[in-house]
C-alpha positions in Angstrom: -31.2 33.5 17.8 -28.2 31.6 16.4 -29.4 28.3 17.9 -32.9 28.9 16.6 -31.6 29.5 13.1 -29.4 26.5 13.3 -32.3 24.4 14.3 -34.4 25.7 11.4 -31.6 24.9 9.0 -31.3 21.4 10.4 -35.0 20.9 10.1 -34.9 22.2 6.5 -32.1 19.8 5.6 -33.7 16.8 7.2 -37.0 17.5 5.5 -35.2 17.8 2.2 -33.4 14.5 2.7 -36.7 12.9 3.7 -38.4 13.9 0.4 -39.0 10.6 -1.5 -38.9 12.4 -4.9 -35.3 13.3 -4.5 -33.4 10.5 -6.1 -29.7 9.7 -6.4 -29.9 10.8 -10.1 -31.3 14.2 -9.1 -28.6 14.6 -6.5 -25.8 13.8 -8.9 -27.2 16.0 -11.7 -27.5 19.0 -9.3 -23.9 18.3 -8.1 -22.7 18.6 -11.7 -24.4 22.0 -11.9 -26.2 21.1 -15.1 -29.8 20.8 -16.2 -31.0 17.3 -16.6 -32.3 18.1 -20.1 -28.8 19.1 -21.2 -27.4 15.6 -20.3 -27.6 12.3 -22.1 -29.1 10.3 -19.3 -28.5 6.5 -19.9 -31.6 4.4 -19.6 -30.0 2.4 -16.8 -29.8 5.5 -14.7 -33.6 5.9 -14.9 -34.4 2.2 -14.7 -32.6 1.7 -11.4 -33.7 4.4 -8.9 -31.6 2.9 -6.1 -28.4 2.9 -8.1 -25.4 4.1 -6.1 -24.5 7.7 -6.7 -20.9 6.9 -7.8 -22.2 4.4 -10.3 -24.6 7.0 -11.6 -21.7 9.5 -12.0 -19.7 6.9 -14.0 -22.7 6.2 -16.3 -23.2 9.9 -16.9 -19.6 10.4 -17.6 -19.6 7.6 -20.2 -22.7 8.9 -21.9 -21.9 12.6 -21.9 -18.6 14.0 -23.1 -19.2 17.3 -21.4 -19.7 15.5 -18.0 -16.6 13.4 -18.6 -14.5 16.5 -19.3 -15.9 18.3 -16.3 -15.2 15.6 -13.7 -12.3 13.5 -15.1 -9.4 13.5 -12.6 -6.1 11.7 -12.8 -4.2 9.4 -10.5 -0.5 8.7 -10.6 0.8 5.4 -9.2 4.5 5.7 -8.4 6.2 2.3 -7.6 9.7 2.3 -6.2 12.0 -0.7 -6.0 13.2 -1.3 -2.4 16.7 -2.3 -3.6 17.7 0.0 -6.4 15.2 2.8 -5.5 14.3 3.2 -9.2 10.8 4.6 -9.6 8.3 3.9 -12.3 5.0 5.8 -12.9 1.7 5.0 -14.4 -1.2 7.4 -14.9 -4.9 6.6 -15.0 -8.2 8.6 -15.2 -11.5 8.3 -13.5 -14.5 10.3 -12.4 -13.8 10.7 -8.6 -11.3 10.2 -5.8 -12.2 7.9 -3.0 -10.7 8.1 0.4 -11.2 5.7 3.3 -12.5 7.3 6.4 -13.4 4.0 8.2 -10.2 2.0 8.5 -8.3 3.5 10.0 -10.9 6.0 11.4 -10.4 9.5 10.0 -12.1 12.5 11.5 -11.1 15.0 8.9 -10.8 15.0 5.1 -7.3 16.5 5.2 -6.1 13.6 7.4 -7.7 11.0 5.2 -6.0 12.5 2.1 -2.6 12.6 3.8 -3.0 9.0 4.8 -4.1 8.1 1.3 -0.9 9.6 -0.2 1.5 7.7 2.1 3.6 4.9 0.7 2.2 1.3 0.8 4.6 -1.6 1.3 4.4 -4.3 -1.4 6.0 -7.6 -0.5 9.2 -8.3 1.4 12.5 -10.1 0.9 10.9 -13.4 1.5 7.9 -12.7 -0.8 8.9 -10.2 -3.5 5.9 -9.1 -5.7 7.3 -6.3 -7.8 9.2 -6.9 -11.1 11.9 -4.3 -11.3 12.5 -4.0 -15.0 14.7 -0.8 -14.8 17.8 -1.9 -12.9 17.5 -5.1 -10.9 15.8 -7.1 -13.7 14.1 -9.4 -11.2 11.4 -9.6 -8.6 11.8 -7.3 -5.6 9.8 -5.8 -2.8 8.7 -2.2 -3.4 6.7 0.7 -2.2 3.8 2.4 -4.0 2.2 5.8 -3.7 -1.1 6.9 -5.2 -1.5 10.6 -5.9 -4.2 12.6 -7.6 -2.8 14.3 -10.6 -3.7 16.1 -13.9 -6.1 16.3 -15.5 -7.6 18.5 -12.8 -11.4 18.7 -13.3 -13.7 21.7 -13.1 -15.7 19.8 -10.4 -13.8 17.4 -8.1 -15.9 14.6 -6.6 -14.4 13.1 -3.4 -16.1 9.9 -2.2 -15.9 9.1 1.5 -15.7 5.4 2.0 -17.5 4.6 5.2 -17.5 0.8 5.3 -15.5 -1.5 7.4 -15.5 -5.2 8.0 -18.0 -6.4 10.7 -16.6 -9.7 11.9 -19.6 -10.4 14.2 -22.1 -10.1 11.3 -19.7 -11.5 8.8 -20.1 -8.6 6.4 -19.6 -4.9 6.3 -21.0 -2.1 8.3 -21.3 1.7 7.7 -19.4 3.9 10.0 -21.4 7.0 10.9 -18.9 9.2 12.7 -18.6 12.9 11.7 -15.9 13.7 9.2 -14.9 17.4 9.0 -14.1 18.8 5.6 -12.8 22.3 4.6 -14.5 25.0 2.6 -11.3 25.3 0.6 -9.2 22.4 -0.5 -5.4 22.8 -1.1 -4.4 19.5 -2.8 -0.8 20.8 -3.4 -0.2 21.0 0.4 -1.7 17.5 1.0 -0.2 15.3 -1.8 3.0 15.8 -3.6 2.3 16.1 -7.3 4.4 13.8 -9.6 7.2 15.5 -11.6 5.9 16.5 -15.0 2.4 17.0 -13.7 0.9 20.5 -13.4 0.2 21.7 -9.8 -3.4 21.3 -8.8 -5.6 24.5 -8.6 -7.3 25.5 -5.4 -10.8 24.1 -5.0 -13.7 25.5 -2.9 -16.7 23.5 -1.6 -19.9 23.8 -3.5 -21.9 21.1 -1.9 -22.2 17.6 -0.7 -24.2 14.5 -1.7 -25.7 13.5 1.6 -27.0 10.0 2.2 -29.2 8.5 5.0 -29.4 4.8 5.4 -27.3 1.8 6.5 -25.9 1.1 3.0 -25.4 2.8 -0.4 -28.3 0.8 -1.8 -30.9 2.0 0.8 -32.0 5.3 2.2 -32.3 8.7 0.5 -29.8 10.9 -1.3 -29.9 14.7 -1.3 -27.6 17.3 -2.7 -27.0 20.1 -0.2 -25.4 23.2 -1.6 -25.9 25.5 1.3 -22.7 25.7 3.3 -24.6 27.5 6.0 -26.9 24.5 6.5 -23.9 22.1 6.5 -22.2 24.2 9.1 -25.3 24.3 11.3 -25.3 20.5 11.8 -21.5 20.3 12.2 -20.6 18.8 8.9 -17.7 21.1 8.0 -14.4 21.9 9.7 -15.5 25.1 11.4 -15.1 23.2 14.7 -12.5 20.9 16.0 -13.4 17.4 14.8 -15.2 15.3 17.4 -15.8 11.6 17.3 -19.6 11.8 17.4 -22.3 10.4 15.1 -23.5 12.7 12.3 -26.6 14.6 13.6 -29.9 13.2 12.2 -28.1 10.3 10.5 -26.9 12.7 7.8 -23.8 11.2 6.2 -21.9 13.1 3.5 -21.1 10.5 0.9 -19.6 12.7 -1.8 -18.0 16.1 -1.4 -18.1 18.3 -4.4 -15.4 21.0 -5.0 -15.2 23.5 -7.8 -12.0 24.8 -9.3 -11.2 28.4 -8.3 -9.5 29.2 -11.6 -11.5 29.7 -14.7 -9.6 28.4 -17.7 -6.5 27.5 -15.7 -4.2 24.6 -16.2 -6.6 21.8 -15.5 -5.0 19.3 -17.9 -8.2 18.9 -19.9 -6.2 18.9 -23.2 -4.2 15.9 -22.1 -4.3 12.9 -24.6 -7.3 10.7 -24.2 -7.0 7.1 -22.9 -7.0 5.3 -19.6 -3.2 4.9 -19.5 -1.0 7.8 -20.4 2.7 7.8 -21.4 5.2 7.6 -18.6 6.2 11.0 -17.1 9.7 12.0 -16.0 10.9 10.0 -13.0 10.8 11.7 -9.6 13.7 11.8 -7.2 13.9 8.7 -5.0 12.6 9.0 -1.5 14.1 6.0 0.1 14.0 7.6 3.6 10.3 7.6 3.6 8.9 4.9 6.0 6.2 3.0 4.1 3.1 1.5 5.7 2.0 -2.1 5.1 -0.1 -2.8 2.0 -3.7 -1.5 2.4 -6.9 -1.8 0.5 -5.9 1.2 -1.6 -7.7 3.9 0.3 -6.9 6.5 -2.3 -8.2 4.3 -5.2 -9.9 6.3 -7.9 -13.4 5.0 -8.5 
């Protein structure tokens, strides 16, 4: 009986994804939990039906203050001089967090987030690229960490980057392996919050923007809000992650999490602007072993 129900849910999900009337705009609007009539839809969003879902989210955020307030998340970049270990911080804001699940291959969201928050190595003694203005007053090598931080949104959009270089085709290819993701997301346990930043609230999964096709500019988007349907096709972390293709070609592109606390400390009253004032400096962590500079797998999009 369970297998039959799982098959029925899989068929229902695949039929929904095959519906040509379900556009990226409809998927993003439903992920926001708002009526389309209540939003200020930019003309570009309607004029380009094949626009990428992340680009649509950015357009909606720019056009609608309520959308911007609901989805804006912060990112803190902490850079530490390799010589004096003096850290500097800069904060930015954006509409989503993007994690790389293709290079290196990640089979679970938690692992991708942990990797994203590790330190990147910038330069070396022979090629210093960081200007240490605090103590050294000269160019040095450094490490840099990227952390999600306040403001914490009511709805957290996490974009799974599934593209890697294809040297044979001289281009990029989409990686279709399954990535497990939790029903509850504890960011505080995954990425250390910068000093002076409120701890993140707990988030629970409310749905996923699912995409079929070989690239973000082709195929069909669908917003699936039934956790039972997602579990039926193995697209959550109920089972041990396996390196297998997503069943039916279903590829979660954006995971949508909602804040568990109502009216909690989400940082929505923080001053506006792309770059906020520097926060108190965290303690140096010179013992941490940094990785080599990457493509910025935790870049906020």
